[in-house]
N, C-alpha and C positions, 0 to 999 in steps of 0.2 A: 220295283226291286227294293228289298230291304237289305241293308248291310250292317253287320255288327262289327265294330272295331274294338279290339281288345289290346290293351297295353298294360301289362302288369295287373294291378288291381282295378284299373279303370276300364269300363265297358261303355261304349256309346252306340246306341241304335240310331241309324239314319235311314230314312226312306227317300230314295231317289228314282224318279222315272228313268227308265233305261235310255230313252232318247237324249237325256241330259248328261249321261255319263260319257263325257268326252275327255280329251287330253287335258284341257284346262281344269275340269272338275277333279280329275285324278291328281293333278299337281297341287291343287288347293287342299285336297284331303291329305296328301303326303306332307305338306308343310304344317298343317294343323295337327296331324297325328303322326309325327315321325316315329318310325320303329314299330308302328302298330301292325297287328295282324288283321286280315280281312276275311270274314266269313259271309259269302253271298247266298241269299235265298231269293230266287226269282219267283215272283208271283205274277203269272200271266192273267190277262183279263179273261173271264169266262166267255165261251162262245167263239173264241178266235182260233180254235183248233178243229181239225177234221176228225170225225168219228167213224166208226165201223160202217154205219149206214151210208154216210157220205162217200166213203171209199168205194163201196159196191155201186153206188149211184154213178160215180165217175167211170168205173169199169164198164157199166152198162152203156156208156156213150160210145164205146168202140164201134166203128162203122164197118161191119163185115161185108158191106156191099162195095166198099172202096177197092181200088185196083192194086194198091201197094200197101206195105206194112206201115209206112210213114203216114199215108192217108187214113188208114184204119185208126191209128192212135190220135190223129189230129184233133177230133172233137174233145177227147179226154184231156189232151194237153192244153187246149184253149180254155176249157172250163176250169181246170186246176190253176192256170195262170191268172184267173180272175180273183182267186182267193189270196189271202195273205201268205207270207213266206212260211210262217209257222204251220199253216195248213198243208203246204207243199211238203214240209218236213214230216208232218204226221202221216201223209200219204206214203212217203218213202218208208217210214217206220212200219206201217201196217203191211205194205207190200213185202218188206224184208221178213216180217214175222211169218207171213204165210209161205213164202219161199223156204224159210228155215224149217217150218213144220213138215213140209214135203221132202225135205232133204233126208231121206231114209232109204235104206236098202229095199224095204218092202215095196216102195214106189218105183225104185230104179229097176226092179225086176220085170216091170210091166210096161215098158215104153216102146215096145216093138223090136225092130231089128237090132237096134243099138242098146238093148237092155243089158243091165249088169250081169256078168257071169264071172264065177271065180276063175282066177288065172287067165283072164282075157282082157284085152284093151277095152277100156270104158271111157268114153268122152265125158269129162266133167262139165264142159261147156254145153254139150248137147243136152245133158240131164238138167242143167240149170234152165235152159230155154224150154225144155219140156214142162218143167214146173211152172214157168211163166205162162205157158199155154193153158194150163189148168186154171189159173187165176183169171186169165183173159176171158175165159168162157163163163165167168160169172159165179155168184155165190152158191147157187144150187149145185152146180157141177163141182165146184171146189169142195163143198161139204160131202157130196157123194164120193168123191175120190178119197177124202180123208177116211171115210169109214169102209171103203171098198177099193183098195189099191189096184185091183185088176181093171178098174175103170180109167186108169191113166190113159191119156191119148197115145195112140200107136203111131210112131214115126211122124209126129207133129211137134213143132216148136213155135214159139213166138217171142223171139229175142227183143223185139221193139218195145214190149211192155216195160222192160227194165229201164228204159230211157225217158219214160213219161215224166218222172219228177224233175230230172235235170233239164229237160226241154221246157217244161213249164216254168221253172225257176229262171232260166235264161231268157225266156220270152217275157216274163214279168219284169225282171230287173235289168236285163242287158249285161249281167255279170256272170262270171263262171260259177258253176255249182260245185261246191266242195263239201257238201254235207255227208257225214258217215251215218247211215241209218242204224236203228237200234239192234238189229240182228245181222250177223254175217250171212251172205247169201251163197257164197261159193260152195260147190259140192264138197261133201265130207265135213262141213263146218259143224253140223249137228252130230256130235260124237256119239250121243246116245242112240241115234237113229241108225248107226252103222255097226253097232255091236252085234256079235253073233249070238 
């Protein structure tokens, strides 16, 4: 992490490893630079984040032979928990981006019995879980649905996929998961996708 401290005409650049940025270090800097402003630039080490290929590799670990949804996601949760926290966050970001892309009326029209209809009740949760089902079925199916909305799964959902990042984080750290991913995943978040 690099920090630029600015106080009037004086600017001081200081590089501090983030693991050293604790309460004592902050007090030291406050005493040394009273009234200064702080501009943080985080520089992560290369290779410590999960990429698109890694994301789909973890999705491919879902065990569709298992009896329960929890057991189906278990191999993916365990694999993700072996990675660093930043990779878990990256997985959550990629998952949120894909859910967001599918949050459009053209996909909601093709989910079966609970499909979106004008002036009718539409379950926003059910549509979120249907979008998760698309992603849970892997990259090829996801890309097919993106270009052909009629391929949306009919009357199928997979809510458990949404909890893979939080379960992996809690398994890894023993701490509560409070990360907010890059994209909102709730139905109707993608305003452009719901325009007439």
